N, C-alpha and C positions, 0 to 999 in steps of 0.2 A: 670465479663466476658464481660459486655456491652462495656467496654473500649477497648476491642479487636476487635470491629466490626465498620464498617462504618454505621453511624446513619443518617446523613442529606443529603448526597449527592444524587442527582436524579437517579444515576446508582448504587445505594448502593446494590441491590440485586446481580447484576453481580460482583461488586467488592468484596463482601462478598464471593460469590462463588469461585472466583479466590483464595482469601487469604486462605480459608479453605482448597483448593485442595493443594496449595503450602505448607501449614502447615503440612497437612497430609503426603506429600512426605518427607518432612524434618524429620518427626517424625518416619517414617518407616526406613529411612536411618539411623537414630540414633539407631534404635533397631537392624538393621543388623550389624552395626559397634560394638554395644555392645555385640551381641551374638558372633561375631567372636573374642572377646577378644583384638581387636586393640584399643579400646577406652582408654585403660590403657597407650598407647603410646602417647596419645595427651598431651603434656606438657603445653598447654595454649588454650585459646578459639580460636586463630587464626589457629592452627593445627586441631582443632576439626572441624572447619568450612570447612577447606580443605579437610578433610576426607569425610565429607557429600557430598561436590561438586563432589569429585571424585567418590563416590558412585553414585550420581544421573547422572553422565556423564561418564559412563563406557569406552567411546572412549578413554579417557585419560589413561587407564590402559593397553591397548593393544598396545605394542610396538615392535611387532615381525617383523615390516618392510614390511608386505604383503600389498601392495597398495590397492587392491580391497577390502580386508577385512576391512582395515581401512576406506576406503571411505564409505562402507556401514554402518559402525558403526557411522562414522561422520554424514552421512545422517539421520540415525534414531534418533541421538541425537538433531536434530534441533527442536525447539519448535513448529513451525508453520507448519501445514499439507501441505500448499501451498508451502513453501520453500522445505520440503522434496520431494514433487513431482518433482520440478525442478531439483534437484539433481538426483533423480531416472531416470529422462529422460536422463540426461547425462551418468549415468551409463549404461543404455540401448544402447546408441550410442557407448560407448566404447566396451562394449561385442560384438556388431555387428560387429565392426570393427576388434577386436582382440580375437580370440577364446582362446588364452593362457594368457589373461590378469589377469585371476584369480591366476596365479601362479607368476606373476611379483612383483619384489620389486620396491621401490621408485626410485632406481637408473636406473631401466630399462625404466621408464617413462621418457626418455631422450629428447633431443632436436630433434633428427631425428623422434622419435616416435610422437612427437607433430606435426611435419611437415606432416608426413604421415597421421596422424588423421585429419589434416586440409584438405588434398587433398580428403580423404574419405567423410568428411562432406559436402565438396563443391559439392558433386554428388547429395545430397539429400536436403541440406539447402543452397539455393541460396543466401539468406539474410546473409551478413557479420555479422550483429548483431545478428542473431540468432545463428550462429556459435560462436560468441564471449561469449554467455552466457555458453556454455559448457566449454570454456577454463577459463573463470573467476571462474567457480566452481571447476575446477581442481587445479587452482592456490590458491583458498581459502583453499584446503585441504593441499597444500604443506606448505602454510604459518602457518596453524594450527599445523601441524605435526612438523614444525621446532621449533615453540614455545613450543611445548611439549617435545622437545628432542627426537622425534622418528627418525628423519634423519636430515642431514645437507645438503642433496642434493637439488638444486634448479634449474630446467631446463628453468625457465622463464627469466633468465638474458639476454639470447640472442634471446627469442622467443617474438615477438611482437604480441599482440592480436589485430588483425584489426577490425575495426568497421566502420560504415557509419554514417554521420550525420542524426539525427532523423528528418523525414519529419515534416514540420510546423503543429502544432495541436493547433492552436489558432486563434481567430478572432480579428481583430483591433477594435478600438472604433467604427469606422464608420460602419464596417461590424456588429457588435453587435447592434447598433442603428438600422440597417435595418432589422436584425432578429426579434428584439423586435417589430417594428412597422409594418411589412408586415402582410397583412392579410393571415390567415391560414385556412385550412380546419378544420371542426369540430374535426375530429380524431386527428389532430395534435396539438390542442390547449394546451391539458394538458401536452404534451410532451415539447413543447416550453416553457410553463410556468414554469415547473420544471427546465429546464435548466437556465431560467433567475433567478429563485428562488435561485438555487445553486449559481449563480454569485453574487447575492446580499448578500449571506451569506459567503462571502470570498472564493468562490470556494469550498465550502463544498463537500465532496465526496458524491455520489448519495446513496451509500449503508448505509452510517451514517444518512443521511436526512431520507431515507425510513424506517430505523429501529427505528427512534427516537419515543418515546412515548409521550403522552400529557404532562407528567410531565417534559419533556425535556426543556420547556419554563418556565424559572425562572427569575423574575425581569426584563423582557425585553430582556432576552439573552437566546440563544440557548445553553444549557449545554449538553454535550454528551461525550462518550468515543469513540475515533477514533478506527474502527474495524481493521485498519491495524497496528496501534502501540500500542493499548490498553491504551492510554494516555487520561486524561481528557482535554477538550477543551471547550472554550466558545467564543461566537461571539454574538456581539450586533445585535438585530433585528431591522433594520432600517424600517421606514413607508413603503417604497415600498415592502419590504420583508413580513412585517406584513399583507399587503393586499392580497398577494398571499396565505399566510398561512390560512387566514381566508377564502378564496375562496375554499380551499381544505381541510378544518378542518375535521379530522377523529375522530373517536371513541376510538378504541384500539391503535391507532397510532397518531402521530402528524398530518400526512397527511392522507386523505381517501383512498389513492391509495393502501395502504397495507391492508386496512381493509377486503378487500374480496380476498386477496392473500396469499399464504403460501411461494412463491418463488419469490424473487425480480429479479432474473436473467431474467426470461422471459419478464418481464416488461422492464428492461434495453435494451434487445434486440429489443423489439417492439420500444423503445424510440429512439435507434440510427437509426433504419430503418425510423422512422417518420421524425426525424430531417434532414436526407439526402434527403427527398422528399419535404421538404419546398421550395416553390418558385412557379412561374407561371406555370400553367397548362391549357391544352385544351383537350376537349372531342370530339372525332370524331363520330358525330351521336348520336341519342338518345340511351343512354345506351352502347355506343361504347367505344372503347379503349382511355385511358387517356394518353396523352403525357406530361411528366413532364419536366421542366427546372429547376433544383435544384439550389438554391443559394449557397450552400456549399455542394456538393456531397460526401465529405470525412469527415463532421463533425460527431462527437459522444459526448456522455455526458462527456467523459474524457477531451474535449477540454475546458470545463468550468473552471478547475483550471488553465490551461495554459493561457487562456484568461485573468483571473483575474491577473495573475502574469505579463503577458505582458504589459497590460494597466497601471499597477502599476509602472513598470520600466519606461514606457513612461512618466509618471508624476514626475519621479525622486524621487520616494519613496525609501528610503535606502533599501539594500537587506536584512538586519536583520529584518526590519519590514515586508517585503514580506514574508520571511521565517516564521516568527511567525504567520503571517496571514494564511498561508497555513497549519499550525499545524506541521511543521517540527522542530523535536527535536533530541534527541538522545544523547545530552551531557549536562552536568550540566549547563553550561553558557547559553545555549539556553533555557533550561527549566526554570531557573531563570528569563531570559529575558520574556518569555511568561507569567509567573505568575505575575511579577511586572510592566511590561509596556504595558498592555493590551490596555490602553488609546491610545497609538500610532497606534495600529492596527485599533481601532475604528476610528480614525481620518482619517486613510489612506483610509479605506473602503468607508467612506462617500465622500472623494474627488473622488474617483473612481467612485461612482455611479452618483454623481453631473456631473462629466465629460462626461460620456456615456449618460446620460438622458438629461441633460441641457446644455452641451457645456461649462460648467464652468472649467476653468483650473487654 
């Protein structure tokens, strides 16, 4: 039985929990198929696998052409709760716009309906990018329904999803140097240090760093499972990063920041606020109002990843290496690259740190 469990990985408890849950889901699906008598129809392992997947994803079996019913089932079949909530928001906007949408078929969600829905959204969602999210969700459902042969209708051939360029969310190398070297107030220090540490660790996501336990450091590397993708990731801890980790060493966590907290969201809100306030300030009178002159008034912890990638591109580091450094994956080619060419990411990260801190290019 031990061979069916992860033994040596630093996140073995999490991985074994996920594996156990998935195995239980498949076993229950197999029992339902057996009780229905359909298991005798499976002529080979591939057909049995398809039956199990159909049982676990019931959206595939409902092909009555009702758009909103299919949308709801598609939404609830998504694995991540965050993804479900995004689709639920789209559903709420559609129902607010069209009282009769519950009875509409796919064919009735036509080009004119999409245009009218866009006008409706423009009254409440001024951002084109916010509106685009809803239309991409609807388009995703149509693509899925076509793949499942629920419908052949596709209204997006003539409907263009409008979007706006994303505002800059990164610092230049020079700006990052100034952020690192500028004097900060006492309450700002830990937030600035965490931002810099995240940068030294290839733009690691703040959630992954805050949730990491002491065991995440293995042989001079940070080993963790990305919360967003649930994939294993590894980054070399350079001396500059090691000094900051030692400065904030925790007991129950890699960093002491989460030793006295149960919710990282509040900390990240405080972090974003503190980062925005870094810069020269002046106090008017003893105990009077403080006037601040922020260096980067729109900065947030999310800028760290963009900054790492932007500076990497400035140094002509290949896109594939940048993607691997950020932990982007999702296909077998990228995953293989991440596993077998980690040395290139380590070298790239060292070049980036040397450029920012010491001007070496």
